[in-house]
Phi, psi and omega in degrees: 000144176296133182244347182294131177266114182270095192303317182302317182288317180299321180286327183294325183284344182296341182275357181275143168288142183278156170226140183275164178297325179296320176293320179298320182296339181279351183275113180249117178256092187287329182244062194280141174237126180254132179223131178257150180225158179230133177207191176242172185292326179297317179290322181300321180303321178290321178298315180297322178298315179292322180295319179296319178294333181273002175095006177297149178244152184247136178291134178248122173227137181059028178079011181222156176262357176238107189250135177281142177233148174224125181234150174236118178267136179256154174204172178280166176306329179265010179056049181301317183295319176296311184296321177302318179292313182300321183275009176062034176293129186292316177261119183208169184222157170224143179237130179209161166249148182218138174240133174271102195303321184295326182261338185080006180283130181239146183221151164265126186236138178235120179251127180240129175247130181262181186283002173258001179090001180278138178248128177241139181241131174244145178209156177222141181288142179225161174295151182299328182283003178257011180303323183251021177169116182235014186299334179274356180268103186297324179295316180293317182293322177295320178297317178301314183292330182277343183240005179212178177266011188242159175242156183297327180277357179257359180227160178210164179301131180249314188212137171254146176233142175231137177200170177246133187238137170248134178240124181244154174225141182283163183301327181280352182058042177248001177205150175237151183227123172253134184235114184252126179233173177055044183287126179227145181233147177222128184266128181287333185282320187235002178064014177284151183228152179204147177243141175273013175056240183258027173288148180229130177251123182246137174233122180258121177248113187229155173286118185299346181268352186248153176286162183235118173293322184296323177301321179292321180294315180296322179295320178303327183258014176058037175263116188255154177297147177209142175271120185211140177238122180300319180297313183292324176296316181297317178294317180302318182286323186265347178230079185295343180278349180283141178298114185208032184309316182295325181281336177296330175295325178293322178299317179295325178295320178296313181297323177294323180292318183268353179059039179214156174274134178272124185250127179268134178261118180277000000 
């Protein structure tokens, strides 16, 4: 798990009014548009300051506004899920387990993207000790088979991701924003590890019928939209022999954003 305390970010969130998980669950974005952005922590601190002044509220879980997450991504021996994304297949899936570290709640999650660009996520709760293997759990394996094209014995852990997340919601409750920092990856096949250092991945989920204050704030700080997958970036960095030309361009974009070289630890 990331242990470094990034003081600027931790202090920046203190100026937000809190919002509870129960209030967040009441926000329904029926005509949702998802947009990802990439920036660095220095710029994020300025974005957070402007967002707080604009009335955004921050989700509080476990008594904090900056919550640690741990995920394990699964794939086939031939990395079908990674390859489908790299080859721009319109309909594709990802399978992962995720634990919300503060609460200890763990889930098996299946993300499906259709040919219209819409992403739907299904999940089922699992015991914490099944994060890296749930094949013996009949309920979880049946759930996987009914909601994906994969079986538990046909996939295995490929990559773990750790990050710290801030979740914001606008005053009108027409958009949510997830902000991921301290991103780290660990490859199960070769044990290589890598950190994205002070890179920040932002995802804006908004009601397509409403205007967005956050888009204006991001534009003011020259933070531009980018298509990026944490899983695909992690595999590209930790498995250099895998065909990943399109994603290597994304790695260079990250390095340009943080003005640093990303170093993989073997």
